[in-house]
PDB file of N, H, CA, C and O in Angstrom:
ATOM      1  N   MET A   1     110.994  73.038  70.324  1.00  0.00           N
ATOM      2  CA  MET A   1     111.561  73.528  71.387  1.00  0.00           C
ATOM      3  C   MET A   1     110.512  73.554  72.651  1.00  0.00           C
ATOM      4  O   MET A   1     109.435  74.148  72.618  1.00  0.00           O
ATOM      5  N   SER A   2     110.875  73.011  73.465  1.00  0.00           N
ATOM      6  H   SER A   2     111.750  72.528  73.492  1.00  0.00           H
ATOM      7  CA  SER A   2     109.914  73.062  74.569  1.00  0.00           C
ATOM      8  C   SER A   2     110.106  74.558  75.350  1.00  0.00           C
ATOM      9  O   SER A   2     111.143  75.220  75.385  1.00  0.00           O
ATOM     10  N   SER A   3     108.529  74.962  76.092  1.00  0.00           N
ATOM     11  H   SER A   3     107.687  74.424  76.064  1.00  0.00           H
ATOM     12  CA  SER A   3     108.933  75.846  76.959  1.00  0.00           C
ATOM     13  C   SER A   3     109.115  75.629  78.588  1.00  0.00           C
ATOM     14  O   SER A   3     109.129  76.401  79.546  1.00  0.00           O
ATOM     15  N   SER A   4     109.236  74.335  78.445  1.00  0.00           N
ATOM     16  H   SER A   4     109.225  73.707  77.666  1.00  0.00           H
ATOM     17  CA  SER A   4     109.627  73.780  80.198  1.00  0.00           C
ATOM     18  C   SER A   4     110.849  74.432  80.762  1.00  0.00           C
ATOM     19  O   SER A   4     110.865  74.570  81.985  1.00  0.00           O
ATOM     20  N   PRO A   5     111.911  74.870  80.045  1.00  0.00           N
ATOM     21  CA  PRO A   5     113.092  75.483  80.488  1.00  0.00           C
ATOM     22  C   PRO A   5     112.898  76.878  81.100  1.00  0.00           C
ATOM     23  O   PRO A   5     113.506  77.409  82.030  1.00  0.00           O
ATOM     24  N   PHE A   6     111.970  77.298  80.394  1.00  0.00           N
ATOM     25  H   PHE A   6     111.476  76.867  79.639  1.00  0.00           H
ATOM     26  CA  PHE A   6     111.100  79.073  80.713  1.00  0.00           C
ATOM     27  C   PHE A   6     110.688  78.947  81.826  1.00  0.00           C
ATOM     28  O   PHE A   6     111.191  79.578  82.755  1.00  0.00           O
ATOM     29  N   PHE A   7     109.700  78.119  81.986  1.00  0.00           N
ATOM     30  H   PHE A   7     109.291  77.606  81.231  1.00  0.00           H
ATOM     31  CA  PHE A   7     108.857  78.125  83.172  1.00  0.00           C
ATOM     32  C   PHE A   7     109.717  77.517  84.651  1.00  0.00           C
ATOM     33  O   PHE A   7     109.463  77.780  85.826  1.00  0.00           O
ATOM     34  N   TYR A   8     110.644  76.754  84.161  1.00  0.00           N
ATOM     35  H   TYR A   8     110.850  76.541  83.207  1.00  0.00           H
ATOM     36  CA  TYR A   8     111.240  76.003  85.421  1.00  0.00           C
ATOM     37  C   TYR A   8     112.184  77.182  85.639  1.00  0.00           C
ATOM     38  O   TYR A   8     112.506  77.388  86.809  1.00  0.00           O
ATOM     39  N   GLY A   9     112.750  78.106  84.559  1.00  0.00           N
ATOM     40  H   GLY A   9     112.489  77.938  83.608  1.00  0.00           H
ATOM     41  CA  GLY A   9     113.859  79.220  85.156  1.00  0.00           C
ATOM     42  C   GLY A   9     112.688  80.356  86.133  1.00  0.00           C
ATOM     43  O   GLY A   9     112.971  80.905  87.198  1.00  0.00           O
ATOM     44  N   ILE A  10     111.727  80.431  85.581  1.00  0.00           N
ATOM     45  H   ILE A  10     111.498  79.985  84.716  1.00  0.00           H
ATOM     46  CA  ILE A  10     110.931  81.533  86.117  1.00  0.00           C
ATOM     47  C   ILE A  10     110.534  80.932  87.755  1.00  0.00           C
ATOM     48  O   ILE A  10     110.553  81.713  88.707  1.00  0.00           O
ATOM     49  N   ALA A  11     110.143  79.299  87.948  1.00  0.00           N
ATOM     50  H   ALA A  11     110.127  78.665  87.174  1.00  0.00           H
ATOM     51  CA  ALA A  11     110.024  78.957  89.277  1.00  0.00           C
ATOM     52  C   ALA A  11     111.245  79.069  90.111  1.00  0.00           C
ATOM     53  O   ALA A  11     111.184  79.301  91.318  1.00  0.00           O
ATOM     54  N   ASP A  12     112.353  78.903  89.464  1.00  0.00           N
ATOM     55  H   ASP A  12     112.403  78.714  88.483  1.00  0.00           H
ATOM     56  CA  ASP A  12     113.357  78.621  90.265  1.00  0.00           C
ATOM     57  C   ASP A  12     114.020  80.125  91.088  1.00  0.00           C
ATOM     58  O   ASP A  12     114.499  80.169  92.221  1.00  0.00           O
ATOM     59  N   PHE A  13     113.853  81.313  90.069  1.00  0.00           N
ATOM     60  H   PHE A  13     113.464  81.277  89.148  1.00  0.00           H
ATOM     61  CA  PHE A  13     113.990  82.470  90.329  1.00  0.00           C
ATOM     62  C   PHE A  13     112.870  82.873  91.570  1.00  0.00           C
ATOM     63  O   PHE A  13     113.293  83.397  92.600  1.00  0.00           O
ATOM     64  N   LEU A  14     111.685  82.640  91.422  1.00  0.00           N
ATOM     65  H   LEU A  14     111.341  82.214  90.585  1.00  0.00           H
ATOM     66  CA  LEU A  14     110.662  83.009  92.352  1.00  0.00           C
ATOM     67  C   LEU A  14     111.001  82.018  93.742  1.00  0.00           C
ATOM     68  O   LEU A  14     110.838  82.516  94.856  1.00  0.00           O
ATOM     69  N   THR A  15     111.366  80.929  93.636  1.00  0.00           N
ATOM     70  H   THR A  15     111.498  80.525  92.731  1.00  0.00           H
ATOM     71  CA  THR A  15     111.675  80.048  95.001  1.00  0.00           C
ATOM     72  C   THR A  15     112.925  81.105  95.468  1.00  0.00           C
ATOM     73  O   THR A  15     112.946  81.595  96.597  1.00  0.00           O
ATOM     74  N   TRP A  16     113.744  81.327  94.656  1.00  0.00           N
ATOM     75  H   TRP A  16     113.726  80.929  93.739  1.00  0.00           H
ATOM     76  CA  TRP A  16     115.101  81.981  95.350  1.00  0.00           C
ATOM     77  C   TRP A  16     114.424  83.300  95.834  1.00  0.00           C
ATOM     78  O   TRP A  16     114.567  83.648  97.006  1.00  0.00           O
ATOM     79  N   THR A  17     113.807  83.923  95.097  1.00  0.00           N
ATOM     80  H   THR A  17     113.691  83.640  94.144  1.00  0.00           H
ATOM     81  CA  THR A  17     113.294  85.521  95.825  1.00  0.00           C
ATOM     82  C   THR A  17     112.631  85.144  96.935  1.00  0.00           C
ATOM     83  O   THR A  17     112.967  85.810  97.914  1.00  0.00           O
ATOM     84  N   PHE A  18     111.801  84.310  97.152  1.00  0.00           N
ATOM     85  H   PHE A  18     111.528  83.768  96.358  1.00  0.00           H
ATOM     86  CA  PHE A  18     110.581  84.537  98.366  1.00  0.00           C
ATOM     87  C   PHE A  18     111.276  83.504  99.398  1.00  0.00           C
ATOM     88  O   PHE A  18     110.648  83.149 100.395  1.00  0.00           O
ATOM     89  N   GLY A  19     112.631  83.009  99.135  1.00  0.00           N
ATOM     90  H   GLY A  19     113.141  83.297  98.325  1.00  0.00           H
ATOM     91  CA  GLY A  19     113.577  81.996  99.959  1.00  0.00           C
ATOM     92  C   GLY A  19     113.641  83.030 101.512  1.00  0.00           C
ATOM     93  O   GLY A  19     113.842  82.449 102.579  1.00  0.00           O
ATOM     94  N   PHE A  20     113.499  84.169 101.490  1.00  0.00           N
ATOM     95  H   PHE A  20     113.336  84.641 100.624  1.00  0.00           H
ATOM     96  CA  PHE A  20     113.621  84.803 102.811  1.00  0.00           C
ATOM     97  C   PHE A  20     112.713  84.557 103.738  1.00  0.00           C
ATOM     98  O   PHE A  20     112.977  84.596 104.940  1.00  0.00           O
ATOM     99  N   PHE A  21     111.458  84.258 103.220  1.00  0.00           N
ATOM    100  H   PHE A  21     111.243  84.227 102.244  1.00  0.00           H
ATOM    101  CA  PHE A  21     110.562  83.812 104.293  1.00  0.00           C
ATOM    102  C   PHE A  21     110.852  82.781 105.244  1.00  0.00           C
ATOM    103  O   PHE A  21     110.460  82.702 106.408  1.00  0.00           O
ATOM    104  N   ASP A  22     111.655  81.931 104.542  1.00  0.00           N
ATOM    105  H   ASP A  22     111.974  81.995 103.596  1.00  0.00           H
ATOM    106  CA  ASP A  22     112.028  80.666 105.457  1.00  0.00           C
ATOM    107  C   ASP A  22     112.807  81.077 106.847  1.00  0.00           C
ATOM    108  O   ASP A  22     112.748  80.561 107.962  1.00  0.00           O
ATOM    109  N   VAL A  23     113.568  82.215 106.352  1.00  0.00           N
ATOM    110  H   VAL A  23     113.616  82.635 105.446  1.00  0.00           H
ATOM    111  CA  VAL A  23     114.295  82.915 107.638  1.00  0.00           C
ATOM    112  C   VAL A  23     113.404  83.570 108.369  1.00  0.00           C
ATOM    113  O   VAL A  23     113.298  83.276 109.560  1.00  0.00           O
ATOM    114  N   VAL A  24     112.741  84.397 107.901  1.00  0.00           N
ATOM    115  H   VAL A  24     112.827  84.635 106.933  1.00  0.00           H
ATOM    116  CA  VAL A  24     111.719  85.248 108.843  1.00  0.00           C
ATOM    117  C   VAL A  24     110.364  84.406 109.869  1.00  0.00           C
ATOM    118  O   VAL A  24     109.747  84.753 110.875  1.00  0.00           O
ATOM    119  N   GLY A  25     110.338  83.164 108.988  1.00  0.00           N
ATOM    120  H   GLY A  25     110.840  82.881 108.171  1.00  0.00           H
ATOM    121  CA  GLY A  25     109.210  82.245 109.909  1.00  0.00           C
ATOM    122  C   GLY A  25     108.283  83.187 110.141  1.00  0.00           C
ATOM    123  O   GLY A  25     107.956  84.106 109.390  1.00  0.00           O
ATOM    124  N   ASN A  26     107.743  82.846 111.540  1.00  0.00           N
ATOM    125  H   ASN A  26     108.009  82.100 112.150  1.00  0.00           H
ATOM    126  CA  ASN A  26     106.497  83.379 112.011  1.00  0.00           C
ATOM    127  C   ASN A  26     106.575  84.571 113.020  1.00  0.00           C
ATOM    128  O   ASN A  26     105.654  85.069 113.667  1.00  0.00           O
ATOM    129  N   LYS A  27     107.935  84.915 112.994  1.00  0.00           N
ATOM    130  H   LYS A  27     108.683  84.510 112.468  1.00  0.00           H
ATOM    131  CA  LYS A  27     108.150  86.284 113.901  1.00  0.00           C
ATOM    132  C   LYS A  27     107.340  87.438 113.236  1.00  0.00           C
ATOM    133  O   LYS A  27     106.703  88.100 114.055  1.00  0.00           O
ATOM    134  N   PHE A  28     107.212  87.846 111.878  1.00  0.00           N
ATOM    135  H   PHE A  28     107.729  87.308 111.212  1.00  0.00           H
ATOM    136  CA  PHE A  28     106.544  88.629 111.448  1.00  0.00           C
ATOM    137  C   PHE A  28     105.037  88.649 112.125  1.00  0.00           C
ATOM    138  O   PHE A  28     104.546  89.557 112.796  1.00  0.00           O
ATOM    139  N   ASN A  29     104.435  87.366 111.749  1.00  0.00           N
ATOM    140  H   ASN A  29     104.833  86.628 111.204  1.00  0.00           H
ATOM    141  CA  ASN A  29     103.192  87.404 112.258  1.00  0.00           C
ATOM    142  C   ASN A  29     102.872  87.628 113.604  1.00  0.00           C
ATOM    143  O   ASN A  29     101.967  88.423 113.857  1.00  0.00           O
ATOM    144  N   TYR A  30     103.639  86.891 114.765  1.00  0.00           N
ATOM    145  H   TYR A  30     104.374  86.245 114.559  1.00  0.00           H
ATOM    146  CA  TYR A  30     103.763  87.237 116.082  1.00  0.00           C
ATOM    147  C   TYR A  30     103.843  88.943 116.136  1.00  0.00           C
ATOM    148  O   TYR A  30     103.038  89.573 116.822  1.00  0.00           O
ATOM    149  N   SER A  31     104.805  89.551 115.410  1.00  0.00           N
ATOM    150  H   SER A  31     105.459  89.039 114.853  1.00  0.00           H
ATOM    151  CA  SER A  31     105.102  90.968 116.024  1.00  0.00           C
ATOM    152  C   SER A  31     103.779  91.460 115.369  1.00  0.00           C
ATOM    153  O   SER A  31     103.032  91.971 116.204  1.00  0.00           O
ATOM    154  N   VAL A  32     103.305  91.444 114.148  1.00  0.00           N
ATOM    155  H   VAL A  32     103.912  91.029 113.470  1.00  0.00           H
ATOM    156  CA  VAL A  32     101.952  91.933 114.271  1.00  0.00           C
ATOM    157  C   VAL A  32     100.830  91.977 115.021  1.00  0.00           C
ATOM    158  O   VAL A  32     100.074  92.947 115.080  1.00  0.00           O
ATOM    159  N   ILE A  33     100.667  90.710 115.735  1.00  0.00           N
ATOM    160  H   ILE A  33     101.281  89.922 115.688  1.00  0.00           H
ATOM    161  CA  ILE A  33      99.452  90.479 116.516  1.00  0.00           C
ATOM    162  C   ILE A  33      99.666  91.126 117.782  1.00  0.00           C
ATOM    163  O   ILE A  33      98.695  91.593 118.377  1.00  0.00           O
ATOM    164  N   VAL A  34     101.311  91.241 118.466  1.00  0.00           N
ATOM    165  H   VAL A  34     102.100  90.861 117.983  1.00  0.00           H
ATOM    166  CA  VAL A  34     101.741  91.884 119.504  1.00  0.00           C
ATOM    167  C   VAL A  34     100.993  93.444 119.149  1.00  0.00           C
ATOM    168  O   VAL A  34     100.129  93.855 119.923  1.00  0.00           O
ATOM    169  N   LEU A  35     101.283  94.045 118.262  1.00  0.00           N
ATOM    170  H   LEU A  35     101.985  93.711 117.633  1.00  0.00           H
ATOM    171  CA  LEU A  35     101.437  95.456 117.837  1.00  0.00           C
ATOM    172  C   LEU A  35      99.967  95.559 117.825  1.00  0.00           C
ATOM    173  O   LEU A  35      99.451  96.518 118.399  1.00  0.00           O
ATOM    174  N   GLY A  36      99.353  94.820 117.330  1.00  0.00           N
ATOM    175  H   GLY A  36      99.773  94.041 116.864  1.00  0.00           H
ATOM    176  CA  GLY A  36      97.688  94.949 117.097  1.00  0.00           C
ATOM    177  C   GLY A  36      97.064  94.887 118.520  1.00  0.00           C
ATOM    178  O   GLY A  36      96.001  95.498 118.631  1.00  0.00           O
ATOM    179  N   PHE A  37      97.588  94.186 119.751  1.00  0.00           N
ATOM    180  H   PHE A  37      98.451  93.690 119.660  1.00  0.00           H
ATOM    181  CA  PHE A  37      97.097  94.193 120.875  1.00  0.00           C
ATOM    182  C   PHE A  37      97.549  95.323 121.559  1.00  0.00           C
ATOM    183  O   PHE A  37      96.731  95.760 122.367  1.00  0.00           O
ATOM    184  N   ILE A  38      98.664  95.958 121.473  1.00  0.00           N
ATOM    185  H   ILE A  38      99.328  95.603 120.816  1.00  0.00           H
ATOM    186  CA  ILE A  38      99.160  97.416 121.957  1.00  0.00           C
ATOM    187  C   ILE A  38      98.288  98.308 121.437  1.00  0.00           C
ATOM    188  O   ILE A  38      97.688  99.104 122.159  1.00  0.00           O
ATOM    189  N   GLY A  39      98.142  98.262 120.184  1.00  0.00           N
ATOM    190  H   GLY A  39      98.630  97.616 119.597  1.00  0.00           H
ATOM    191  CA  GLY A  39      97.298  99.357 119.580  1.00  0.00           C
ATOM    192  C   GLY A  39      95.814  99.253 120.229  1.00  0.00           C
ATOM    193  O   GLY A  39      95.375 100.325 120.643  1.00  0.00           O
ATOM    194  N   LEU A  40      94.958  98.087 120.380  1.00  0.00           N
ATOM    195  H   LEU A  40      95.315  97.216 120.044  1.00  0.00           H
ATOM    196  CA  LEU A  40      93.903  98.055 121.020  1.00  0.00           C
ATOM    197  C   LEU A  40      93.884  98.381 122.617  1.00  0.00           C
ATOM    198  O   LEU A  40      92.845  98.782 123.142  1.00  0.00           O
ATOM    199  N   PHE A  41      95.029  98.199 123.332  1.00  0.00           N
ATOM    200  H   PHE A  41      95.873  97.873 122.905  1.00  0.00           H
ATOM    201  CA  PHE A  41      94.912  98.484 124.633  1.00  0.00           C
ATOM    202  C   PHE A  41      95.224  99.837 124.397  1.00  0.00           C
ATOM    203  O   PHE A  41      94.372 100.371 125.107  1.00  0.00           O
ATOM    204  N   TYR A  42      95.849 100.738 123.895  1.00  0.00           N
ATOM    205  H   TYR A  42      96.542 100.305 123.318  1.00  0.00           H
ATOM    206  CA  TYR A  42      95.835 102.119 123.421  1.00  0.00           C
ATOM    207  C   TYR A  42      94.816 103.018 123.540  1.00  0.00           C
ATOM    208  O   TYR A  42      94.725 104.045 124.213  1.00  0.00           O
ATOM    209  N   TRP A  43      93.598 102.150 122.325  1.00  0.00           N
ATOM    210  H   TRP A  43      93.672 101.316 121.778  1.00  0.00           H
ATOM    211  CA  TRP A  43      92.870 102.546 122.098  1.00  0.00           C
ATOM    212  C   TRP A  43      91.596 102.659 123.253  1.00  0.00           C
ATOM    213  O   TRP A  43      90.976 103.684 123.537  1.00  0.00           O
ATOM    214  N   LEU A  44      91.424 101.446 123.759  1.00  0.00           N
ATOM    215  H   LEU A  44      91.928 100.613 123.528  1.00  0.00           H
ATOM    216  CA  LEU A  44      90.445 101.241 124.777  1.00  0.00           C
ATOM    217  C   LEU A  44      91.017 102.205 126.419  1.00  0.00           C
ATOM    218  O   LEU A  44      90.299 102.404 127.399  1.00  0.00           O
ATOM    219  N   ASN A  45      92.373 102.613 126.261  1.00  0.00           N
ATOM    220  H   ASN A  45      92.956 102.452 125.465  1.00  0.00           H
ATOM    221  CA  ASN A  45      92.607 103.548 127.341  1.00  0.00           C
ATOM    222  C   ASN A  45      92.022 104.905 127.025  1.00  0.00           C
ATOM    223  O   ASN A  45      91.446 105.612 127.851  1.00  0.00           O
ATOM    224  N   THR A  46      92.218 105.200 125.779  1.00  0.00           N
ATOM    225  H   THR A  46      92.687 104.626 125.108  1.00  0.00           H
ATOM    226  CA  THR A  46      92.211 106.747 125.323  1.00  0.00           C
ATOM    227  C   THR A  46      90.408 106.750 125.163  1.00  0.00           C
ATOM    228  O   THR A  46      89.862 107.836 125.356  1.00  0.00           O
ATOM    229  N   GLN A  47      89.757 105.859 124.906  1.00  0.00           N
ATOM    230  H   GLN A  47      90.201 104.977 124.749  1.00  0.00           H
ATOM    231  CA  GLN A  47      88.211 105.770 124.993  1.00  0.00           C
ATOM    232  C   GLN A  47      87.701 105.802 126.353  1.00  0.00           C
ATOM    233  O   GLN A  47      86.714 106.478 126.642  1.00  0.00           O
ATOM    234  N   ARG A  48      88.454 104.963 127.360  1.00  0.00           N
ATOM    235  H   ARG A  48      89.256 104.413 127.125  1.00  0.00           H
ATOM    236  CA  ARG A  48      87.996 104.989 128.501  1.00  0.00           C
ATOM    237  C   ARG A  48      88.117 106.557 129.209  1.00  0.00           C
ATOM    238  O   ARG A  48      87.226 106.976 129.948  1.00  0.00           O
ATOM    239  N   LYS A  49      89.165 107.245 128.924  1.00  0.00           N
ATOM    240  H   LYS A  49      89.889 106.905 128.323  1.00  0.00           H
ATOM    241  CA  LYS A  49      89.370 108.601 129.712  1.00  0.00           C
ATOM    242  C   LYS A  49      88.538 109.744 128.698  1.00  0.00           C
ATOM    243  O   LYS A  49      88.074 110.758 129.220  1.00  0.00           O
ATOM    244  N   LEU A  50      88.398 109.514 127.307  1.00  0.00           N
ATOM    245  H   LEU A  50      88.775 108.690 126.883  1.00  0.00           H
ATOM    246  CA  LEU A  50      87.266 110.388 126.858  1.00  0.00           C
ATOM    247  C   LEU A  50      86.075 110.141 127.351  1.00  0.00           C
ATOM    248  O   LEU A  50      85.278 111.056 127.558  1.00  0.00           O
ATOM    249  N   SER A  51      85.829 109.018 127.573  1.00  0.00           N
ATOM    250  H   SER A  51      86.476 108.275 127.405  1.00  0.00           H
ATOM    251  CA  SER A  51      84.067 108.757 127.980  1.00  0.00           C
ATOM    252  C   SER A  51      84.160 109.171 129.413  1.00  0.00           C
ATOM    253  O   SER A  51      83.126 109.671 129.856  1.00  0.00           O
ATOM    254  N   ALA A  52      85.151 109.076 130.219  1.00  0.00           N
ATOM    255  H   ALA A  52      85.991 108.670 129.858  1.00  0.00           H
ATOM    256  CA  ALA A  52      85.044 109.709 131.920  1.00  0.00           C
ATOM    257  C   ALA A  52      85.013 111.330 131.773  1.00  0.00           C
ATOM    258  O   ALA A  52      84.526 111.972 132.704  1.00  0.00           O
ATOM    259  N   LYS A  53      85.488 111.968 130.697  1.00  0.00           N
ATOM    260  H   LYS A  53      85.883 111.447 129.941  1.00  0.00           H
ATOM    261  CA  LYS A  53      85.697 113.381 130.513  1.00  0.00           C
ATOM    262  C   LYS A  53      84.100 113.635 130.177  1.00  0.00           C
ATOM    263  O   LYS A  53      83.355 114.252 130.939  1.00  0.00           O
ATOM    264  N   ALA A  54      83.728 113.113 129.026  1.00  0.00           N
ATOM    265  H   ALA A  54      84.333 112.612 128.408  1.00  0.00           H
ATOM    266  CA  ALA A  54      82.355 113.419 128.741  1.00  0.00           C
ATOM    267  C   ALA A  54      81.326 113.391 129.913  1.00  0.00           C
ATOM    268  O   ALA A  54      80.699 114.381 130.291  1.00  0.00           O
ATOM    269  N   GLU A  55      81.221 112.081 130.466  1.00  0.00           N
ATOM    270  H   GLU A  55      81.730 111.277 130.159  1.00  0.00           H
ATOM    271  CA  GLU A  55      80.399 112.123 131.443  1.00  0.00           C
ATOM    272  C   GLU A  55      80.537 113.283 132.539  1.00  0.00           C
ATOM    273  O   GLU A  55      79.549 113.957 132.831  1.00  0.00           O
ATOM    274  N   LYS A  56      81.553 113.463 133.030  1.00  0.00           N
ATOM    275  H   LYS A  56      82.356 112.915 132.793  1.00  0.00           H
ATOM    276  CA  LYS A  56      82.279 114.602 134.188  1.00  0.00           C
ATOM    277  C   LYS A  56      81.543 115.789 133.367  1.00  0.00           C
ATOM    278  O   LYS A  56      80.804 116.390 134.147  1.00  0.00           O
ATOM    279  N   GLU A  57      81.500 116.239 132.284  1.00  0.00           N
ATOM    280  H   GLU A  57      82.101 115.750 131.651  1.00  0.00           H
ATOM    281  CA  GLU A  57      81.128 117.379 131.677  1.00  0.00           C
ATOM    282  C   GLU A  57      79.699 117.283 131.387  1.00  0.00           C
ATOM    283  O   GLU A  57      79.044 118.262 131.029  1.00  0.00           O
ATOM    284  N   GLY A  58      79.106 115.863 131.571  1.00  0.00           N
ATOM    285  H   GLY A  58      79.638 115.068 131.862  1.00  0.00           H
ATOM    286  CA  GLY A  58      77.503 115.943 131.104  1.00  0.00           C
ATOM    287  C   GLY A  58      77.207 115.869 129.954  1.00  0.00           C
ATOM    288  O   GLY A  58      76.030 116.046 129.636  1.00  0.00           O
ATOM    289  N   LYS A  59      78.101 115.609 129.069  1.00  0.00           N
ATOM    290  H   LYS A  59      79.056 115.466 129.327  1.00  0.00           H
ATOM    291  CA  LYS A  59      77.795 115.514 127.371  1.00  0.00           C
ATOM    292  C   LYS A  59      77.470 113.813 126.965  1.00  0.00           C
ATOM    293  O   LYS A  59      77.391 113.325 125.838  1.00  0.00           O
ATOM    294  N   LEU A  60      77.348 113.264 128.041  1.00  0.00           N
ATOM    295  H   LEU A  60      77.413 113.661 128.957  1.00  0.00           H
ATOM    296  CA  LEU A  60      77.451 112.088 127.802  1.00  0.00           C
ATOM    297  C   LEU A  60      75.909 111.443 128.103  1.00  0.00           C
ATOM    298  O   LEU A  60      75.601 111.509 129.293  1.00  0.00           O
ATOM    299  N   LYS A  61      74.991 110.888 127.298  1.00  0.00           N
ATOM    300  H   LYS A  61      75.241 110.834 126.332  1.00  0.00           H
ATOM    301  CA  LYS A  61      73.313 110.755 127.459  1.00  0.00           C
ATOM    302  C   LYS A  61      73.527 109.137 128.097  1.00  0.00           C
ATOM    303  O   LYS A  61      72.546 108.470 128.428  1.00  0.00           O
TER     304      LYS A  61
END
């Protein structure tokens, strides 16, 4: 008896299981990139405000 049907069965199951990646495509990747840039701009804006506050209070050397 050969083990090929067993491994082909596992391969077919995994192909079926991860088939939703074809539907998702690059949408997930693009959304992660956009969220990363939004977070970057939020962080830079917060850092700018905190640096201005520290400079105004004389705590920035």
